[in-house]
N, C-alpha and C positions, 0 to 999 in steps of 0.2 A: 084240396087233395081228396081223391076218392080211391078206396082200396077194394080190390076184387080178388077172390080165390076160386080156383077150379082145378080139380084133379092134379094136385101137386104143383100148381103154378100160382104165382102171385103177380098181380098187375097193379101198378100205382099210376094213377092218372092225375095230372096237374093242369089246371087252366091258368095260363100266364097272361096277365093284362098287357096290352101294347105299351111299349116304353119301359118295360121292366128288365133290369139286369139281374141275372140269377146265376148261382153256382150250384152244381150238383154235389152230392156226397161222393166220397171215394168208395167205390163198391169193391167187394172182395172177389166177385165172380163176374165173368163175361155175361152180358145179357142183351136182349133186343131193346131198341128204343124206336118208338113210332111217333111221328108227328101226324096227327089226323086232321088238324085244322091250323091254319095260320102260316106265318112266315117268321123266321128268326135267323140271326147271325149266330153261329156256333163255332167256338174255338176247337180245332182238331189238331192232331199231330202234324198236319200239313198246313196249318194256319187257319184263318177265319174263312168259313164257307157260309153261303146263304142256303138255308134249308127251307123248302116250301112243301106244304102238305099236298098230296100224300107222300110220306117219306118213311122208309124203314131202314135202320142201320143197326150195327152192333157197337157196344161199348165194351172195351177190354177191361179186365180186372186192373185195379190200381189207377185208373184214369180219373181225373177231376175235370169236369166240363164247365165251361163258362159260356153263357149265352145272353143275347139281347133280343127281346121280342119286338119285331117290327110292327106286328099287329097281334090281336088276341090269338094266342097259340095254345093248342092242346097237345101235351106230350104224355105218352104212356110208356113205362118201362115194364118188361116182363121178366120174371125171375123163377127159376125152378127151386121149389122149396115145399116142404110139407108143414112148415110152421105157420100158425094162424094168429098167434098173439103178437101184436105190433111191437112191443118193446123187445121181445126175443127175436123177432124177425129183423128189426133194424140191427141188432147186435150180430146176427148171423150174416147179413148181407153187406153191412157198411162198416167203415173204419170209425164212424162216429156213433155216439149213443143217441137214443131217442130224445133225451133231455137236451142234447146239443143241436138237434134238428127240429124242424116243424114248429118253431116258436116255443120250444121247451124252456125250462127254467135256466138251463146252462147255455142257451143259444146266445152267442156273442152279439149278433145284430139286434136281437130283442133287448138285451141288456143295454146296449148303446142307445136304442130308441127310448127306453124308459128313462135313462139319464138325461137325454135331450129334452124330453117332454116335461 
């Protein structure tokens, strides 16, 4: 994950390896989503669609996305905010806390992986 800020905008870029199933955070605000590389299946309100780079779309507030990377895929989301501290930013934009996301101490997937390992 890479983070960028510019003039009241925050961008979060993720590189997703081929074969990865992922779920997004529930966001509090509508925002742009850009696929700049790769190809993935994405669950939408209309069912599963295949998204191929280059792609730009919007994600509405309250939506939780599920995807499957068919090949290495780069996804970037863009959010309007003046916040630059990541923990505060996550609290402002998402229904989850930073500790629940990104491998944080409260991340359920991380905890399950530790128990299995």
